C-alpha positions as CSV (number, residue, x, y, z in Angstrom):
1,M,-22.7,-4.1,-4.6
2,R,-19.4,-3.4,-6.0
3,M,-17.1,-0.9,-4.5
4,I,-13.8,0.5,-5.4
5,V,-12.1,2.1,-2.5
6,R,-8.4,2.7,-3.6
7,G,-7.3,5.2,-6.1
8,F,-9.7,8.1,-6.6
9,A,-12.3,6.4,-4.4
10,A,-10.0,6.2,-1.5
11,V,-10.7,9.9,-0.9
12,L,-14.2,8.8,0.4
13,L,-14.2,9.7,4.1
14,V,-15.6,7.7,6.9
15,A,-19.2,8.9,6.6
16,S,-19.2,7.0,3.4
17,L,-18.2,3.9,5.5
18,A,-21.1,4.2,7.7
19,A,-23.5,4.8,4.8
20,C,-22.7,1.5,3.4
21,T,-23.6,-0.5,6.5
22,A,-27.1,-1.2,5.7
23,E,-26.4,-2.2,2.2
24,A,-23.7,-4.9,2.9
25,P,-24.8,-8.4,2.6
26,G,-23.4,-10.8,5.1
27,R,-22.8,-13.9,3.0
28,R,-19.4,-15.1,4.4
29,T,-18.8,-18.1,6.5
30,P,-15.3,-17.2,7.4
31,V,-12.7,-18.9,9.7
32,T,-12.6,-16.5,12.7
33,S,-9.5,-17.6,14.4
34,A,-6.3,-19.5,13.5
35,P,-4.7,-22.3,15.7
36,G,-1.4,-21.8,17.2
37,P,0.3,-20.7,20.4
38,S,0.3,-17.1,21.4
39,R,3.7,-15.3,22.1
40,T,4.7,-12.2,24.0
41,S,7.5,-9.9,23.1
42,A,9.6,-11.3,25.8
43,T,9.5,-14.8,24.7
44,P,9.3,-14.8,20.8
45,A,8.8,-17.9,18.9
46,A,11.5,-18.6,16.4
47,P,10.5,-18.0,13.0
48,A,11.1,-20.8,10.4
49,T,14.6,-20.6,8.8
50,R,13.1,-21.3,5.4
51,G,11.5,-17.8,5.0
52,M,13.0,-15.5,7.4
53,C,10.2,-12.9,6.5
54,R,11.5,-12.6,3.0
55,A,8.2,-11.7,1.6
56,G,6.9,-8.4,2.8
57,C,9.7,-7.4,5.3
58,D,12.9,-6.5,3.4
59,T,11.8,-3.6,1.4
60,T,14.7,-1.4,2.0
61,K,16.4,-2.2,-1.4
62,A,13.1,-1.5,-3.2
63,R,13.0,1.9,-1.7
64,D,16.4,3.1,-1.5
65,Y,16.7,5.7,-4.3
66,D,20.2,6.8,-3.6
67,G,21.7,3.5,-2.8
68,D,23.1,4.4,0.6
69,G,21.3,1.3,2.4
70,Y,18.6,3.3,4.0
71,A,15.0,3.3,2.8
72,D,13.4,6.6,1.7
73,L,9.9,7.8,1.6
74,A,8.0,9.2,-1.3
75,I,4.9,11.4,-0.3
76,G,2.3,12.1,-2.8
77,A,0.6,15.3,-3.1
78,P,-1.9,15.0,-5.9
79,G,-3.7,18.2,-5.4
80,E,-7.5,18.5,-4.9
81,R,-10.2,18.9,-7.5
82,P,-11.7,22.4,-8.0
83,D,-14.9,23.4,-6.7
84,E,-17.8,22.6,-8.8
85,G,-17.9,24.7,-12.0
86,G,-14.0,25.5,-11.5
87,S,-11.7,25.3,-14.4
88,S,-8.4,24.5,-12.7
89,T,-6.7,22.4,-10.2
90,V,-3.8,22.5,-7.8
91,P,-1.0,20.8,-9.7
92,G,0.1,17.5,-8.1
93,Y,3.7,16.8,-6.9
94,V,5.6,14.2,-5.0
95,V,8.3,14.9,-2.2
96,V,10.8,12.2,-1.5
97,S,12.6,12.3,1.9
98,Y,15.7,10.3,2.1
99,G,16.6,8.1,5.1
100,G,19.8,8.0,7.2
101,A,21.4,6.8,10.6
102,R,18.8,9.1,12.4
103,G,15.8,8.3,10.0
104,L,14.2,10.5,7.5
105,D,15.8,13.8,6.9
106,P,13.4,16.3,5.5
107,S,16.2,18.7,4.5
108,R,17.5,15.9,2.2
109,R,14.6,15.8,-0.4
110,T,13.7,15.7,-4.0
111,V,10.5,17.5,-5.3
112,L,9.1,15.9,-8.5
113,R,6.6,18.3,-10.4
114,P,5.4,17.6,-14.0
115,G,6.7,19.9,-16.5
116,R,9.5,21.4,-14.2
117,D,13.2,20.5,-13.4
118,G,13.3,18.4,-16.5
119,L,10.2,16.1,-15.6
120,P,8.0,15.5,-18.5
121,R,4.5,16.6,-18.1
122,G,2.6,13.6,-19.4
123,F,-0.9,14.3,-20.5
124,T,-2.7,15.9,-17.5
125,G,-0.6,18.8,-16.9
126,G,0.0,17.8,-13.4
127,E,-3.6,17.1,-12.4
128,N,-3.6,14.2,-9.8
129,F,0.1,13.5,-10.2
130,G,1.1,11.5,-7.2
131,A,-2.3,9.8,-6.3
132,S,-0.6,6.6,-6.5
133,S,3.1,5.3,-6.6
134,A,5.3,2.3,-6.3
135,S,9.0,1.7,-6.2
136,G,11.4,-0.8,-7.3
137,D,14.6,-1.2,-9.3
138,F,13.0,-1.4,-12.9
139,D,16.2,-1.2,-14.9
140,G,18.5,-3.3,-12.6
141,D,21.2,-0.7,-12.0
142,G,21.2,-1.3,-8.1
143,Y,19.1,2.0,-7.2
144,A,15.4,2.0,-6.8
145,D,13.2,3.9,-8.9
146,L,9.8,5.4,-8.3
147,A,6.7,4.9,-10.6
148,I,4.0,7.8,-10.3
149,G,0.3,7.6,-11.3
150,A,-1.6,10.6,-12.6
151,S,-4.8,8.8,-13.8
152,S,-7.8,11.4,-14.1
153,E,-11.4,10.6,-14.3
154,R,-11.9,14.1,-15.4
155,S,-10.0,13.4,-18.6
156,D,-11.3,11.6,-21.8
157,G,-7.9,11.3,-23.3
158,P,-4.7,9.2,-22.8
159,T,-2.4,9.4,-19.6
160,A,0.9,7.9,-18.6
161,V,2.7,6.6,-15.5
162,T,6.0,8.3,-14.9
163,I,9.0,6.3,-13.9
164,V,11.9,8.4,-12.3
165,F,15.2,6.8,-11.9
166,G,17.3,6.7,-9.0
167,G,21.1,7.1,-8.7
168,R,24.0,8.1,-6.5
169,G,22.3,11.5,-5.8
170,G,18.8,10.2,-5.5
171,L,15.9,10.5,-8.0
172,S,16.6,12.5,-11.0
173,A,13.7,14.3,-12.9
174,R,15.9,14.4,-15.9
175,S,16.0,10.6,-16.2
176,A,12.3,9.9,-16.2
177,V,10.2,8.1,-18.8
178,L,6.5,7.9,-19.5
179,I,4.5,4.5,-19.7
180,R,1.8,5.7,-22.0
181,H,-1.8,4.4,-22.2
182,E,-4.9,5.5,-23.9
183,D,-7.1,4.9,-20.8
184,P,-7.3,8.2,-18.7
185,M,-7.3,5.9,-15.6
186,F,-4.2,4.0,-16.4
187,G,-2.3,3.9,-13.2
188,Y,-4.9,4.7,-10.5
189,M,-3.2,1.8,-8.7
190,L,0.2,0.5,-8.7
191,A,2.2,-2.4,-7.3
192,A,5.7,-3.4,-8.0
193,G,7.5,-6.9,-7.8
194,D,9.9,-9.1,-9.9
195,F,7.3,-11.2,-11.7
196,N,9.7,-13.0,-14.1
197,G,12.6,-13.4,-11.6
198,D,15.2,-11.6,-13.8
199,G,16.3,-9.3,-10.8
200,R,14.6,-6.3,-12.2
201,Q,11.4,-5.1,-10.7
202,D,8.1,-5.1,-12.8
203,L,5.2,-2.9,-12.4
204,G,1.6,-4.0,-11.9
205,V,-0.9,-1.1,-13.1
206,A,-4.6,-0.8,-12.8
207,T,-7.2,0.9,-14.8
208,V,-10.7,0.8,-13.7
209,E,-11.6,-2.3,-15.6
210,A,-8.1,-4.0,-16.3
211,A,-5.0,-5.1,-14.7
212,W,-1.7,-4.7,-16.7
213,V,2.1,-5.4,-16.2
214,V,5.0,-3.4,-17.5
215,Y,8.2,-5.6,-17.4
216,G,11.4,-3.8,-16.3
217,S,14.7,-4.2,-18.4
218,D,18.1,-2.7,-18.6
219,G,16.7,-0.8,-21.7
220,I,13.7,0.8,-19.9
221,R,15.0,4.3,-20.2
222,R,15.7,4.2,-23.9
223,R,12.7,2.2,-25.0
224,P,9.7,2.2,-22.5
225,P,7.9,-1.0,-22.9
226,R,4.3,-1.4,-23.8
227,P,1.8,-2.5,-21.1
228,R,0.7,-6.1,-21.4
229,L,-2.8,-7.2,-20.2
230,V,-3.1,-9.4,-17.1
231,R,-6.9,-9.4,-16.4
232,R,-10.0,-7.6,-17.7
233,S,-13.1,-7.3,-15.4
234,S,-15.8,-4.9,-15.0
235,A,-13.9,-3.5,-11.9
236,V,-10.3,-3.8,-10.4
237,N,-10.6,-2.9,-6.8
238,A,-7.1,-3.5,-5.4
239,L,-3.5,-4.7,-6.5
240,A,-0.5,-6.0,-4.5
241,A,2.8,-7.9,-5.2
242,G,4.7,-10.4,-3.3
243,D,5.9,-14.1,-3.3
244,V,2.9,-16.0,-2.3
245,T,4.1,-19.4,-3.7
246,G,7.4,-19.2,-2.0
247,D,9.4,-19.9,-5.3
248,G,11.6,-16.8,-5.3
249,V,9.4,-15.2,-8.0
250,D,6.8,-12.4,-7.0
251,D,3.1,-12.8,-7.8
252,L,0.5,-10.1,-8.7
253,V,-2.6,-10.2,-6.5
254,V,-5.8,-8.7,-8.0
255,A,-9.1,-8.0,-6.4
256,F,-11.8,-7.5,-9.0
257,S,-15.4,-7.9,-9.9
258,D,-17.1,-9.1,-13.1
259,D,-20.5,-8.7,-14.7
260,D,-21.8,-11.9,-13.1
261,P,-24.4,-10.7,-10.7
262,A,-23.2,-13.4,-8.4
263,D,-19.7,-12.0,-8.3
264,E,-19.5,-9.4,-5.5
265,G,-15.6,-9.5,-5.4
266,T,-13.0,-12.1,-6.2
267,G,-9.3,-12.2,-5.5
268,A,-6.8,-14.0,-7.7
269,V,-3.0,-14.6,-7.4
270,H,-1.5,-14.3,-10.7
271,R,1.7,-16.6,-10.7
272,G,5.1,-15.2,-11.4
273,S,7.5,-17.3,-13.4
274,P,10.6,-16.9,-15.4
275,G,8.3,-16.1,-18.4
276,G,6.4,-13.7,-16.4
277,L,2.8,-13.7,-15.1
278,K,1.4,-17.2,-16.2
279,G,-2.1,-18.1,-15.0
280,V,-3.6,-18.2,-11.5
281,A,-2.0,-19.9,-8.7
282,G,-4.4,-22.0,-6.5
283,P,-8.0,-21.2,-5.8
284,T,-9.6,-17.7,-6.2
285,F,-10.8,-16.3,-2.9
286,D,-13.8,-14.1,-1.8
287,A,-13.1,-10.4,-2.1
288,W,-16.4,-8.8,-1.4
289,G,-15.6,-5.1,-0.5
290,V,-12.0,-5.4,-0.6
291,G,-10.3,-2.1,-1.4
292,V,-6.7,-2.9,-0.3
293,L,-4.4,-5.6,-0.5
294,A,-1.0,-6.5,1.0
295,V,1.5,-9.5,1.0
296,G,3.7,-10.5,3.7
297,D,5.0,-13.7,5.5
298,V,3.2,-13.2,8.9
299,D,4.1,-16.7,10.3
300,G,7.5,-17.1,8.9
301,D,7.0,-20.3,6.8
302,G,8.6,-18.8,3.6
303,F,5.3,-18.2,1.9
304,G,3.7,-14.7,1.5
305,D,0.4,-14.3,2.9
306,V,-2.3,-12.3,1.5
307,I,-4.0,-9.6,3.6
308,A,-7.1,-8.2,2.2
309,G,-8.9,-5.1,3.8
310,N,-12.6,-4.5,3.8
311,A,-13.2,-1.3,5.6
312,Y,-17.0,-1.2,4.8
313,A,-19.3,-2.7,7.4
314,D,-21.2,-5.8,6.8
315,A,-23.1,-8.4,8.8
316,D,-19.7,-10.1,9.8
317,D,-18.5,-7.1,11.6
318,P,-19.9,-3.5,11.4
319,G,-16.6,-1.8,11.8
320,G,-14.7,-3.5,8.9
321,Q,-12.3,-6.3,9.0
322,I,-9.4,-7.9,7.3
323,F,-8.9,-11.4,5.9
324,L,-5.7,-13.4,6.1
325,H,-5.1,-15.9,3.2
326,R,-2.1,-17.9,4.0
327,G,0.3,-18.6,1.3
328,S,1.5,-22.0,0.0
329,A,3.3,-23.5,-3.0
330,S,0.0,-24.0,-4.7
331,G,-1.4,-20.5,-4.0
332,P,-3.4,-18.8,-1.3
333,A,-5.9,-20.4,1.1
334,A,-9.3,-20.0,-0.5
335,E,-11.0,-19.4,3.0
336,G,-9.5,-16.5,4.9
337,V,-9.0,-15.9,8.5
338,L,-11.2,-13.1,9.5
339,I,-9.7,-10.5,12.0
340,S,-11.6,-7.6,13.2
341,Q,-11.5,-5.4,16.4
342,N,-13.6,-8.2,18.1
343,S,-11.1,-10.8,17.5
344,P,-8.7,-12.3,20.3
345,G,-5.9,-10.0,20.9
346,V,-7.3,-7.0,19.2
347,P,-8.5,-4.3,21.7
348,E,-11.3,-1.7,21.2
349,D,-14.4,-3.4,20.1
350,S,-15.7,-2.4,16.7
351,G,-18.6,0.3,16.0
352,D,-20.4,1.2,13.0
353,G,-18.2,3.0,10.4
354,D,-14.8,2.4,12.1
355,G,-13.3,1.6,8.8
356,F,-10.9,-1.1,10.1
357,G,-9.0,-2.1,6.9
358,A,-9.2,1.0,5.0
359,D,-5.4,0.8,4.5
360,L,-2.7,-1.8,5.2
361,A,1.1,-1.8,5.6
362,V,3.4,-4.8,6.1
363,G,6.9,-4.9,7.7
364,D,8.8,-6.3,10.6
365,V,8.2,-3.6,13.1
366,D,9.8,-5.5,16.1
367,G,12.7,-7.3,14.3
368,D,11.7,-10.8,15.2
369,G,11.6,-12.1,11.6
370,Y,7.9,-12.1,11.2
371,A,6.0,-9.6,9.1
372,D,3.8,-7.6,11.2
373,V,0.7,-5.7,9.8
374,A,-0.5,-2.0,10.3
375,V,-4.3,-1.5,9.9
376,G,-5.8,1.8,9.3
377,A,-9.2,2.3,11.0
378,S,-9.8,5.9,9.5
379,G,-13.3,6.2,11.1
380,K,-12.6,5.0,14.7
381,F,-13.2,7.2,17.7
382,Q,-15.9,9.3,16.2
383,Q,-13.9,9.6,12.9
384,Q,-10.7,10.7,14.5
385,G,-9.2,7.3,13.4
386,A,-6.9,4.8,14.6
387,V,-4.0,2.6,13.7
388,F,-3.8,-1.0,15.0
389,L,-0.3,-2.8,15.0
390,L,-0.7,-6.6,14.5
391,N,2.3,-8.7,15.5
392,G,3.0,-11.7,13.2
393,G,4.1,-14.9,14.7
394,R,4.0,-18.7,14.3
395,G,0.3,-19.9,14.0
396,R,-1.8,-16.9,14.0
397,L,-2.3,-13.1,13.6
398,P,-2.1,-11.3,16.0
399,A,0.3,-13.4,17.9
400,A,0.3,-11.0,20.9
401,A,-1.8,-8.2,22.0
402,A,-2.5,-5.6,19.2
403,R,-1.4,-2.1,19.9
404,V,-3.9,0.8,19.1
405,L,-2.3,4.1,18.1
406,K,-4.4,7.4,18.2
407,P,-3.6,10.8,16.5
408,G,-2.0,12.2,19.6
409,D,0.5,9.3,19.6
410,A,1.8,10.5,16.3
411,G,1.9,14.2,17.2
412,F,-1.2,15.3,15.6
413,A,-3.2,18.1,17.2
414,R,-6.8,17.6,18.3
415,G,-9.5,17.7,15.7
416,V,-7.9,15.8,12.9
417,Q,-10.0,13.2,11.1
418,A,-9.3,10.0,9.5
419,F,-6.1,9.2,11.1
420,G,-4.7,6.0,9.5
421,A,-5.9,6.9,6.0
422,S,-2.4,6.1,4.4
423,L,0.1,3.8,5.8
424,R,3.7,2.7,5.1
425,L,6.2,0.6,7.0
426,S,10.0,0.9,6.1
427,D,13.3,0.9,7.7
428,F,14.5,4.4,7.4
429,D,17.3,4.2,9.8
430,K,18.6,0.7,9.1
431,D,18.2,-0.6,12.6
432,G,16.4,-4.0,11.3
433,R,12.8,-2.6,12.2
434,A,10.4,-1.1,10.1
435,D,9.3,2.5,11.1
436,L,5.6,3.7,10.7
437,A,4.6,6.6,8.3
438,V,1.0,7.6,8.8
439,T,-1.4,10.3,7.5
440,T,-4.7,11.7,8.1
441,R,-7.2,13.1,5.6
442,T,-7.6,16.5,7.1
443,E,-3.8,17.7,7.9
444,P,-1.4,17.9,5.2
445,L,1.3,16.1,7.4
446,V,2.9,12.8,7.5
447,A,4.0,11.4,11.0
448,V,6.9,9.0,11.1
449,L,7.1,6.9,14.4
450,A,10.5,5.2,14.9
451,A,10.4,1.4,15.6
452,A,11.5,-0.3,18.7
453,P,11.7,-3.8,20.0
454,E,8.4,-3.4,21.7
455,G,6.8,-1.8,18.6
456,V,6.8,2.0,17.6
457,R,7.9,4.9,19.9
458,T,5.3,7.6,20.4
459,T,7.9,10.0,21.8
460,R,9.0,12.8,19.5
461,P,7.4,11.6,16.2
462,L,8.7,13.3,13.0
463,L,6.2,15.5,11.5
464,I,6.8,16.2,7.7
465,G,4.5,18.9,6.1
466,P,4.6,21.1,3.1
467,E,6.2,24.2,4.9
468,R,9.1,21.9,6.1
469,V,9.9,20.8,2.7
470,G,9.1,24.0,0.8
471,T,6.1,23.0,-1.2
472,P,2.6,24.3,-1.5
473,G,0.4,23.0,1.2
474,E,-3.2,24.4,0.9
475,D,-5.5,21.8,-1.2
476,S,-2.5,19.8,-2.1
477,G,-3.7,16.6,-0.7
478,F,-0.1,16.2,0.9
479,G,0.2,12.5,2.1
480,R,-2.5,11.1,-0.1
481,S,-0.1,8.4,-1.1
482,L,3.0,7.0,0.6
483,T,5.7,4.7,-0.9
């Protein structure tokens, strides 16, 4: 069975997760625990000095669009498809809220709308604009830039990824360029990383059946580069970027499926090098049902570890699971460590359709030098959803008892569904700890919980919605993507 659960298919709600339970074959024989001592927040183990969480923790620069040292947050509102038989859609847009000493400030914002304020329209007229995004300094000027996808399965023509460039005043629509492609699904998933080690971020781009790379350069504004093919397959299911091999150059991780009936999902790390992406590092790994990937150094050894989320129930765990493939100089471990709600240190036993692993975010929440992992379980608690915070540490994940966040902890009213549908960890107030941004599927709101030594605070969460930033709310899909 082949599933794509990112991009457009990410709009599937938890009912779809439960529906897949009976179809999922249990063919894995995974490692279910990892050796190593446990730790508590009071007595943290010192991380290895070699890595210091460089892979997956220090993301501020890559998301600092105005260069003030604080991470910023891009919120995608791609619009909703019209009712069957309709002839128009709500135009998509992206809102960028800027960070500061007190965290995100919704009053300091940039709104990006195709065909308005100098932003080029592209090919889709705004349909699905903001469904995907990724950020990094693509032109090497010291300011982060934002790549925005607007792929559309409703179109039979070409499309483009829009790159909006940062500067002292933040993102400027008038500086945007289009990366064009003939495939209407070009850009339905995006991932940014420096794949050739030249100090400029590059962009991994997925279509339904291929993964591409767009290399950054100081001339990208004058002459947008052509995408280069990385991998072609029958289905690309997930993308992520990070330094898995610990050589200082980012790698591109792709989960894909081929036409071979025996291939129900494979993961591969395409190795970065001074010449760009060159071959596959180490063995491929099982990626059946994997719809989301993340890279972070959870054990502090200097190698980015690959975290793969499979929210669809199978015989290994009916509520979904994630797999941790440890990084090394030769690539990722072929056999992953299975982590579910039934794993040691993870509370709340799993149930059918919980969707554990529906989304992932990586960052150092408690400031101890290890990457932590936020896991969305958007079907938990009768589809209200939940977010699990897993602490990184020497030897295993979670290294201490995981924390479970419910919608009320983030300030959402009763009745919301699919809490944890989209996640982001970034240091918005520059205190050395990653704050959590989280959305649901039923409310056009983004909740931001500030980080603390013990995790994230659930007192006075910041709620950002369309009314607060002066944008359309109804049927906007506000919060569908977070970067």
